[in-house]
C-alpha positions, 0 to 999 in steps of 0.5 A: 565536487558538490557536497549534495547529490540529486535531491527529491522534492514534491509539489505543494500548493500550501507551502509553509511560511517561515516565521522570520523573513527570508531574503531569498524568498522575498523575490519569489512569487510563492502566492502564484504557485497554486494557480500555476499548478492548477493551470498545468494540471499538476497535483500535489506530491508529484516528485521533482528531481533537482541536480546537485548544481541546482538545475531542473531538468524538464525532460527528466521530470516530465517522466513523473507527469506522464507516468502517474502512479500512487503517491508512495510508488512515485516517491520510491521511483524518485528516490531510486532514480536519484540514487543512480543519478547521484552515483553518475554525478559524483563517481563517474567521469567527468565528475560533476557533469555526467548526466543521465543521458550519458549513462552506459552499461559500464556505469550500471555495472559499476553501480551494481558492484557498489550497491551489492558487493563493494565493502564501501557500499550499502550491500543491499539485498537482492529484493532491493536491487531488483526493485531499483533495476525495475525502476531505472529500467522503466525510466530508460524505456520511457526515455528511449521511446521519447527519443531522449536517449539513443539506447538504454544503459541497462542491457537486456536478455530474453525473458523466460517463462515462470518455469524457467524453460521456455522463452516468451516470444520477443519479451526481454528482462534486464540482464542485471536483475538479481537471481536472489530477488525473491525472498524464500523465507517469507515471514508471518505470525501465528494468531497467538503470536500476533495477539501477544504483539498487539496486546503488549505493543499496541494495547499497552498490556503487560506480558502477564496479561494484566493492564500496564497502569504506566501505559500512556499510549493514546488511541490504543483502541484505534491502533488495535482496530487498525492492526486487527483489520489489517491482519484479518483482511490482508489490505496493504497499508496505503489501501487501508489508510485511505478507507472512508466510512463509505467503505465500512459496512453496517453490523449484521448479527447474522453474518460472521463476515461482512463483505465490502469493496476496496475501490479501484482508485486506492487499490495498488495496481488498480486491483479493486476487489471485494474483501470480508471483515470478521464480525468481531473486528467490524464491531471494534471498528464501529466502537472506535467510530462511535466513541473515540472518533466522534469525540475527536470530531467534536473537539475539532469542530469546537476549535474551528479546524474544519472551517479553516481548511481550504479546497475541500471536497464535500458530500452533502448527502451522507446516504449518497457517496457523491461529491456536491456539484460545483466543487473541485473534483468533478460534478457528481463525482462518486467517492469511489473514484477519488484517489488517496490524496483527494480522500484526505480532502473529503468531508461529509456535511451533517446536521452538526457540521462538517466531518472528515469522511476518512475512517482513521483520524489523528488527535487533531481530527484530521486523516492519519497519514501512512507515515504515522502508521509506520511510526505506530508499528515502530513504537509498538515494537520498542514497547515489546522490546522493553518488556522482553517480548521478542516480536517485531512487526511491520504492516506488510507482515500482517498481510502475509499473516492473513494470507498464510492463515487464511490459506491454511484454513481454506485448505482444511475446509476444502478437504472437509467439504470434499470428504463429505461428498459421496459422488463425483458430480457433487465434488465437481460442482463444489470445485466449480463454485468455490474453486481453488483455495489458493485462487480465493486468497489471490482474489483477496490480496488483489494479485493478478496472477496466482503465481504471485500467491504461490509463495504462501503455499510454499510457506505452508508446505515447508511446515509439518502438518502437526506444526500447522495444526498447532500454529493455526487453530480452528478458533480463528474464525473459519472462512465460509461464503454463501454460494451466490456471493462468490458466484457474483464475484467470479462473474464480476472479475471475468467481465473486468478481465475479458469484457464478457459475461458468464452464462 
């Protein structure tokens, strides 16, 4: 039986070359790989699954080319599929030869037992199993539609409505989907708790509030600005990691919140949307850009880092967020249309030379990868642990924090405004313009349905009012918007959904 299971690899045009000669590589035409990928229109970082015996299944791997998705999403899909295929290959008869084409409902039932309840298995939670079921179900739905398999091994049942009573006509859902797939105990941080974690873990302060002279963490101002932006806007890690200077608005001393737009090309599920940056956070971001980031760019230019990079996408006029004509990526292609991978190759030509368009840069003056941010959160948690600050934070926790805190503040503001209105007509007009606080938060988070956002309301409802007032003080900038701005946003969303303009 093979020692290795199914392996996940990713396409790369710039392959690393070993320092010492490798006989195995001598006969491989590695120099032709970039041209072949270009001819086949295959981008970098597309997953490919290799069987334990080293074979490459064309039908299986075509799935990743015909179903493009964000880089992290495709990677997660590949690893979920590899897990199930490895189980088939190594633990189901005939061992070492059982293919994904041979999978049956019995195989899925055995895999579920091993993943969830077998003491020899990993014992994954309902949320993890639910994601894996959705991944494999989507793959077999595609395979059946393409007549690669006769039937899916995942049994289906009639889908129910969100309330659990009525059944949608003709809709189905995997029968093995977990009942505990949605977490009820949503975690978030009160503002004071978040600041304590940031100051100790990221900025290098002592729990007493004094600066730790032994702290050697580099780029504390960059990391603190990144965390503050995430906690105050609710952007996802991959979304915020791909921001460029073109998405960062100028400072406006007359505004408490500066509006800008998250491009659809980098928003999860195509949920491009307007978001609002508090003035205090925007000031810190621009301080990072003008000082720390500018210094990194100058050092990289002196090293010749940017001149040695291949296949760049260049904006010649920084006043127009459009690619220079004749470059790979499209003639006059707007920056807002570029995806995560393309943005890492995006540069702006200025009077002093090239510089990355990416907002967040490494010590080499190059765009920060999402994995680096995950390591930053881990390092901050370890530092808090060393100083006996019992707070652990991950990127998505800051998104939850934004949602819960913002929803509570908007509800308070909503109640205050309605209480000051004396007529029913005034209240009706206010409701029509500003709508429901829950729907406002939905728009900021990029949820398609308000049902997805309900979990934050449930979290607040479980807290007593006295506790809510204590945990979420009013001095965390109040959320208020100009009426014309919000009306425009509602009209844009309505047009995107229905194709009709509001009167």
